[in-house]
N, CA, C and O of each residue as an XYZ file, in Angstrom:
356
protein
N       0.883     -1.171      0.006
C      -0.017     -0.008      0.003
C       0.868      1.233     -0.047
O       1.847      1.276      0.698
N       0.597      2.241     -0.868
C       1.404      3.462     -0.883
C       1.079      4.388      0.208
O       0.043      4.226      0.853
N       1.898      5.355      0.461
C       1.579      6.354      1.509
C       0.309      7.036      1.234
O      -0.480      7.269      2.149
N       0.063      7.385     -0.045
C      -1.143      8.039     -0.378
C      -2.415      7.258     -0.072
O      -3.440      7.774      0.374
N      -2.253      5.947     -0.356
C      -3.425      5.026     -0.132
C      -3.684      4.947      1.414
O      -4.830      4.955      1.864
N      -2.625      4.875      2.164
C      -2.806      4.907      3.613
C      -3.463      6.166      4.115
O      -4.384      6.137      4.932
N      -2.970      7.261      3.611
C      -3.534      8.557      3.986
C      -5.035      8.565      3.600
O      -5.907      8.910      4.397
N      -5.265      8.195      2.422
C      -6.697      8.198      1.910
C      -7.590      7.349      2.817
O      -8.709      7.738      3.153
N      -7.050      6.136      3.218
C      -7.883      5.262      4.048
C      -8.095      5.914      5.432
O      -9.205      5.862      5.961
N      -7.079      6.508      6.010
C      -7.274      7.181      7.293
C      -8.205      8.303      7.243
O      -9.004      8.493      8.160
N      -8.137      9.085      6.172
C      -9.070     10.204      6.047
C     -10.481      9.679      5.863
O     -11.411     10.147      6.520
N     -10.646      8.711      4.973
C     -11.954      8.162      4.733
C     -12.627      7.636      6.003
O     -13.847      7.732      6.136
N     -11.810      7.056      6.983
C     -12.294      6.557      8.159
C     -12.423      7.602      9.249
O     -12.862      7.297     10.358
N     -12.022      8.895      8.925
C     -12.090     10.008      9.802
C     -11.290      9.709     11.082
O     -11.736      9.896     12.214
N     -10.050      9.222     10.796
C      -9.054      8.935     11.903
C      -8.889     10.157     12.847
O      -8.703     11.287     12.396
N      -8.961      9.904     14.096
C      -8.992     10.979     15.071
C      -7.693     11.842     14.946
O      -7.776     13.070     14.978
N      -6.580     11.248     14.815
C      -5.300     12.031     14.652
C      -5.316     12.819     13.363
O      -4.984     14.004     13.352
N      -5.696     12.180     12.290
C      -5.707     12.884     11.002
C      -6.684     14.038     11.070
O      -6.377     15.118     10.565
N      -7.859     13.855     11.680
C      -8.814     14.926     11.775
C      -8.332     16.080     12.668
O      -8.645     17.247     12.435
N      -7.551     15.704     13.706
C      -6.937     16.806     14.524
C      -5.969     17.578     13.747
O      -5.959     18.806     13.839
N      -5.204     16.987     13.034
C      -4.164     17.707     12.226
C      -4.903     18.555     11.151
O      -4.534     19.706     10.918
N      -5.923     17.996     10.514
C      -6.681     18.811      9.566
C      -7.331     20.011     10.175
O      -7.322     21.091      9.584
N      -7.907     19.843     11.368
C      -8.519     20.934     12.126
C      -7.459     22.011     12.449
O      -7.696     23.213     12.327
N      -6.354     21.544     12.842
C      -5.249     22.497     13.234
C      -4.847     23.297     11.913
O      -4.677     24.515     11.949
N      -4.715     22.606     10.834
C      -4.343     23.255      9.572
C      -5.382     24.259      9.157
O      -5.050     25.349      8.690
N      -6.678     23.892      9.326
C      -7.718     24.843      8.947
C      -7.675     26.102      9.876
O      -7.813     27.239      9.426
N      -7.480     25.835     11.161
C      -7.413     27.022     12.097
C      -6.245     27.938     11.695
O      -6.387     29.160     11.666
N      -5.109     27.340     11.391
C      -3.875     28.153     11.053
C      -4.140     28.929      9.791
O      -3.698     30.071      9.664
N      -4.871     28.320      8.828
C      -5.203     28.958      7.574
C      -6.170     30.141      7.740
O      -6.056     31.180      7.091
N      -7.135     29.914      8.659
C      -8.052     31.015      8.976
C      -7.296     32.178      9.651
O      -7.522     33.340      9.311
N      -6.435     31.878     10.569
C      -5.656     32.872     11.256
C      -4.816     33.650     10.274
O      -4.755     34.878     10.336
N      -4.179     32.957      9.383
C      -3.301     33.595      8.422
C      -4.128     34.485      7.548
O      -3.734     35.619      7.276
N      -5.245     34.017      7.105
C      -6.136     34.741      6.207
C      -6.620     36.049      6.952
O      -6.729     37.102      6.324
N      -6.893     35.970      8.227
C      -7.345     37.174      8.986
C      -6.280     38.170      9.054
O      -6.544     39.357      8.865
N      -5.010     37.743      9.329
C      -3.876     38.677      9.382
C      -3.661     39.372      7.985
O      -3.401     40.571      7.875
N      -3.790     38.527      6.965
C      -3.611     39.130      5.586
C      -4.714     40.093      5.331
O      -4.431     41.127      4.726
N      -5.918     39.886      5.712
C      -6.989     40.731      5.553
C      -6.777     42.092      6.327
O      -7.092     43.168      5.820
N      -6.242     41.981      7.547
C      -6.008     43.238      8.263
C      -4.893     44.015      7.536
O      -4.982     45.231      7.368
N      -3.898     43.326      7.131
C      -2.744     44.040      6.455
C      -3.373     44.677      5.144
O      -3.061     45.831      4.852
N      -4.171     44.023      4.419
C      -4.667     44.583      3.229
C      -5.676     45.780      3.503
O      -5.859     46.672      2.674
N      -6.290     45.728      4.684
C      -7.155     46.896      5.142
C      -6.261     48.073      5.306
O      -6.594     49.152      4.816
N      -5.140     47.937      5.966
C      -4.222     49.037      6.231
C      -3.845     49.638      4.908
O      -3.928     50.848      4.697
N      -3.414     48.731      3.991
C      -3.046     49.363      2.661
C      -4.190     50.001      1.912
O      -4.009     50.992      1.205
N      -5.363     49.434      2.066
C      -6.551     49.985      1.349
C      -6.894     51.374      1.910
O      -7.215     52.291      1.154
N      -6.823     51.523      3.257
C      -7.121     52.819      3.821
C      -6.031     53.859      3.366
O      -6.389     54.976      2.992
N      -4.785     53.520      3.393
C      -3.769     54.373      2.903
C      -3.947     54.737      1.451
O      -3.783     55.902      1.088
N      -4.281     53.770      0.598
C      -4.488     54.071     -0.797
C      -5.711     54.968     -0.999
O      -5.680     55.867     -1.838
N      -6.763     54.741     -0.260
C      -7.982     55.559     -0.418
C      -7.689     57.006      0.022
O      -8.325     57.927     -0.489
N      -6.793     57.222      0.908
C      -6.475     58.519      1.356
C      -5.350     59.210      0.531
O      -5.003     60.368      0.764
N      -4.812     58.459     -0.421
C      -3.835     59.006     -1.321
C      -2.459     58.981     -0.695
O      -1.581     59.694     -1.180
N      -2.211     58.212      0.344
C      -0.875     58.152      0.934
C      -0.041     57.168      0.212
O      -0.406     55.994      0.138
N       1.081     57.590     -0.336
C       1.975     56.745     -1.064
C       2.595     55.720     -0.191
O       2.994     56.049      0.926
N       2.704     54.501     -0.619
C       3.329     53.396      0.162
C       4.425     52.728     -0.759
O       4.099     52.180     -1.811
N       5.638     52.787     -0.362
C       6.748     52.218     -1.080
C       6.732     50.709     -0.956
O       6.026     50.166     -0.105
N       7.478     50.040     -1.768
C       7.574     48.687     -1.782
C       8.057     48.066     -0.450
O       7.574     47.011     -0.038
N       8.970     48.709      0.179
C       9.575     48.167      1.551
C       8.427     48.285      2.547
O       8.163     47.339      3.289
N       7.719     49.455      2.583
C       6.666     49.652      3.525
C       5.512     48.696      3.312
O       4.902     48.195      4.256
N       5.240     48.468      2.082
C       4.116     47.539      1.720
C       4.439     46.126      2.230
O       3.619     45.454      2.855
N       5.680     45.715      1.927
C       6.189     44.408      2.328
C       6.143     44.300      3.891
O       5.734     43.270      4.427
N       6.555     45.344      4.585
C       6.521     45.328      6.093
C       5.117     45.093      6.593
O       4.863     44.269      7.471
N       4.180     45.877      5.976
C       2.778     45.692      6.404
C       2.285     44.313      6.122
O       1.678     43.695      6.997
N       2.514     43.799      4.943
C       2.024     42.452      4.578
C       2.712     41.363      5.372
O       2.129     40.305      5.609
N       3.947     41.607      5.786
C       4.630     40.561      6.600
C       4.322     40.513      8.097
O       4.703     39.582      8.806
N       3.622     41.549      8.544
C       3.397     41.633     10.000
C       2.399     40.541     10.422
O       1.370     40.301      9.790
N       2.796     39.874     11.581
C       2.045     38.744     12.107
C       1.404     39.014     13.416
O       0.781     38.121     13.992
N       1.527     40.206     13.912
C       1.023     40.635     15.250
C      -0.345     41.352     14.926
O      -0.371     42.465     14.402
N      -1.477     40.650     15.267
C      -2.809     41.241     15.014
C      -2.961     42.594     15.698
O      -3.558     43.495     15.108
N      -2.452     42.779     16.911
C      -2.600     44.003     17.631
C      -1.861     45.103     16.960
O      -2.356     46.230     16.953
N      -0.660     44.855     16.367
C       0.096     45.800     15.643
C      -0.625     46.243     14.428
O      -0.667     47.436     14.130
N      -1.243     45.249     13.657
C      -2.029     45.623     12.529
C      -3.180     46.410     12.837
O      -3.553     47.245     12.013
N      -3.830     46.246     13.980
C      -4.988     47.123     14.401
C      -4.509     48.468     14.668
O      -5.171     49.433     14.288
N      -3.338     48.619     15.333
C      -2.858     49.974     15.648
C      -2.520     50.669     14.336
O      -2.774     51.866     14.195
N      -1.947     49.936     13.364
C      -1.654     50.590     12.075
C      -2.883     50.959     11.317
O      -2.912     51.978     10.626
N      -3.947     50.112     11.439
C      -5.194     50.429     10.755
C      -5.787     51.770     11.320
O      -6.380     52.556     10.582
N      -5.605     51.994     12.636
C      -6.171     53.233     13.260
C      -5.382     54.357     12.766
O      -5.917     55.413     12.430
N      -4.002     54.139     12.707
C      -3.143     55.236     12.315
C      -3.290     55.578     10.781
O      -3.101     56.726     10.377
N      -3.620     54.577      9.973
C      -3.731     54.727      8.570
C      -4.825     55.754      8.257
O      -4.762     56.407      7.216
N      -5.776     55.905      9.086
C      -6.934     56.835      8.924
C      -6.496     58.282      9.035
O      -7.180     59.180      8.544
N      -5.341     58.517      9.688
C      -4.904     59.895      9.926
C      -3.597     60.207      9.567
O      -3.320     61.402      9.462
N      -2.649     59.283      9.335
C      -1.303     59.638      9.060
C      -1.134     60.295      7.701
O      -1.871     60.030      6.751
N      -0.050     61.235      7.642
C       0.112     61.911      6.424
C       1.105     61.118      5.500
O       1.086     61.321      4.286
N       1.929     60.261      6.037
C       2.886     59.522      5.300
C       2.925     58.046      5.793
O       2.536     57.757      6.924
N       3.400     57.123      4.925
C       3.538     55.786      5.345
C       4.524     55.646      6.470
O       4.361     54.763      7.312
N       5.536     56.474      6.521
C       6.498     56.485      7.604
C       5.815     56.776      8.940
O       6.132     56.156      9.955
N       4.892     57.706      8.932
C       4.229     58.061     10.174
C       3.345     56.882     10.720
O       3.077     56.797     11.919
N       2.931     56.031      9.842
C       2.246     54.808     10.275
C       3.018     53.962     11.253
O       2.440     53.356     12.155
N       4.368     53.917     11.071
C       5.234     53.084     11.897
C       5.768     53.781     13.116
O       6.370     53.157     13.990
N       5.536     55.153     13.179
C       6.177     55.916     14.384
C       5.524     55.484     15.669
O       4.326     55.206     15.727
N       6.273     55.439     16.610
C       5.721     54.952     17.939
C       5.092     56.085     18.672
O       4.582     55.899     19.777
């Protein structure tokens, strides 16, 4: 039996361990998607306000994995005059 066939059989039988791994993968995917959405919101607010965002700043925003930091940036994006001001402490 090949590895794929074993995997398929375990999935078909809803193996408890396999289901736990799949559930964890789904949760991680949702969390990653939520972070990406927050980062894109920051960029959208800046774009709507006409604030220029360079490639490095864009990458920094998209790479951020701290949800609280993204929320702070989203609030600042509504009022900052420059992308640099978004990151000011």
